N, C-alpha and C positions, 0 to 999 in steps of 0.2 A: 715763787717756786712751788711746784706741786709734785706729788708722788701718789696719784690716786689709785693706780692699779695694783692688784695682788701680784706678787712675783714669786718665783720658785725659791725655796731655801737653797743656800749655797754656803760653802765654807769660805769665810773671808780670808784673804791673803795679806791684808794690810796695805794694798796698793790702790791708787786712785787713777781713774782715766777720765779725761774730758772728751766728750763725743760732740764734735762740731757738725752742724747740719744733720742732726740726729734723727729727724723725722719722728715717726711714732716709736722708734726704739728697737728695731730689729737687731742691729749690731750692738747696741747698748746691752741688750739682754745677753748676748754671747759673752761679753766681757764680765757681766754680772755672774753668769754661770761659772766663769773661770776664776771667780773670787774677788774681782775688782769692785770697789765702790765707784759708782758711775754718776757723772753729772752731764746733762745734755744741754745743748744750745741749738736753737733753730729760730729762723726769722719768723716762722709761722707759729700760731698757737697749736699746741699738741696736747689736747685734754686727756688722751689715753696714754701719754708717755709715762712709764712706770717708775721713774726715778726723779731725783731733784732736777729741776729744769729752769733754764733762763731763756726767755724770749728776747732775742737780740740778733743783729747782723753778726754772723760768725767771724768775718774778717775783722770787723771793728772790735768785737769782744776779745779775740785773741791778741790783737795789737795792744789793747788796753791792759790786759792782765800781764802781758810780757813787759810792758813799760813799768807797771807798778810792782812787778815781782811776784804777783799772785800766782803766776804760772808755775812757780816752784812747788806749789802744793800738789801738783799732779805728777805722777810717775810716767804717764804715757798720754800723748795727745793723738786722738783719732779724728779724721775728717773725711766726710763723704761729700766733697764739693759737688754742687749741681752738675749733672752730666749732659744737659741738653745741648751744650756746645759741641759735644763729641758724639752723641748717640746717633745711630743710623736712622732711627725713627724720625728725629727732627730734620735730618737731611732729606729724607723722603718727602716730608711735608713742606720742605723749602723754607723752614723757619729757623735753621741753625744759627744764622747770622743775627737773629733777634736775641740770642743768649750769649753773654760775655763768657770768656774763659776765666773761671775762678780758680782752676787748679794751679795755674802758674803763680799768681800772687798769694794764694793760700799756702803753697809749698814754701815760698820764700819766708812767710811769716812763721811757719812751723819750724823751719831751719833756724830762724832767728830766736826762737823761744828757748833754745838750748836743751829741750826735753826730747826724749825718744818719741818717734811719731810714726803714724800709719796713715796712708791715704788709700781710700777705696774708690773705685770708679769702674765704668764700663770698659771692656777690653779695647774699644776703639780709641780710648785715651792713650793707650800704649802704642798704637799703630803709628802715630805721628810723632812719637817721642816725648809727648807732654808728660807721660807717666811711665815709669820703669816697672814692668810687671815682675816683681820679685816672686809673687805667688799668683797663680791664676786658678781660681776655685770654681767648682760647679756643685750644685746640689746633689747630683748623683754620687759624688765622691763621699758623701756623708750619709748615704742611704735614703735621701729624700726623693720623693717622686716629683722631681722638679729639675728642669734644665735652666739654670740661670748662671751665666759666667760673669765673674767679677775679678778685676785685677787689683792687686794690693802692692803698693810700694811702701817699703819700710826704711827707717833710718839705719837699720842694721843690715840692709842689702841681702835679705833672703837667707837661704840655707836652712838647716834643721831637718825635721822629720819629712818622710816621703808619704804621699797619699796615692791610692790607686788612681789610674786614669779615669776620667769621667766616662760614663756608659750611657749612651742615648739609645735605648731600645725604641723600636718603631712605635710612634704614637705618644712618646713622652715629650711634651711641649710645655713651655712655661705658662701658657695660657689655656691649657686643657681643663683646668679645675673650674667647675661651675658653681655658682651660688655664693651667697654672702659669706659662708663659713669655710667652704672647701679650700679656697686658695690660701686664706690666712692659715688654716690648719696645716696645709701642705708645706708652707713656709716655716712652720714652727712659731708663728706669730699669732697665737691664739687670742690675745687681748685686742688685736686690731680689727677694724672693719675691712671689707674687701678693697676699698680704695686705698687705704693706708698700706695694706699688705702688698699691693701691686707696685708701690714705690719703695718697698723695703728690701732688705737683704737678710737671708736666714741667719739666725743667731749662731748656727753651727759654724759659719765661716769665721766670725770674730772669736768664738770660743777657741777654735783651732789656732788662729793668729796669736791669741793670748798665750797659748802654750809655747809657741815659737819665741815670743818675747821672753818668757820665763827661761827658756833654754839658752837664749843668747845672753841674758843677764847673768845666768849661772856660769856660763863659759867665760864671760868677761871678768867675773870676779875671781875665777880660779887662778 
C-alpha cells in the first residue's frame, strides 16, 4: 500500500469508502474532500495515487472481501468499471468487442456485498440499460472549464439536491486544454500527469455524490 502524494486537508466524517478501479484517484479525491477515508484498488500500479492503495483485480478483490466479511469495514463501495465496452471512441475504432462488459458482473458483486454502492461510467452505459443514470453530471455544473459527462447509478436510486443544467459555451471541449498541466488542472486533478488526467473524472463529481449519500443516510435514519 502507498500514499505518496500530498492531499488537501479535510474534516473527517468517520466514514470509509472503497474505490474500485480507482485509477490515479480523481473520484477518490472527491470522497476525501467530502470527509471519507479512502482506499483504492486498481489492477495497474498507480504511483501517484494519494491514498492507501491495493494493486489487484477489482472483481476478485471485492469477491474476496465480501466472502471474508472485510467488506463490512466500508460504509460505501464505489466502482468505475472500465468503460471501453461502452464508449463511443472504442466503437469508432472497431475495438469495442475486444473489451468485456465488467459493469454487469461488477454490479452483481456490489449488490451481493450488502453495502451501499455507487457505479460511475460513461453515459453510453445507460443508453443500453447496463447502467441506470440516477445522476448525469458534467464539469460545467461545478464551474469547471470542462465538458465531461458521466453517469452514476447508486444503491439509493437517486434523488436529493438539484444542480444547474450543464452549460456548453462555444469552444468548451473536453480536449481543448493543452500541455502537461493544463488538462489536469482543469479537471482539479493537480497531482496527476496529463495521461492520468485524461482517464480520470473530476473530484467535484464524487464530492457532490458523497453529499447525496449523506442526505440519503440521514433521511433513512430519521
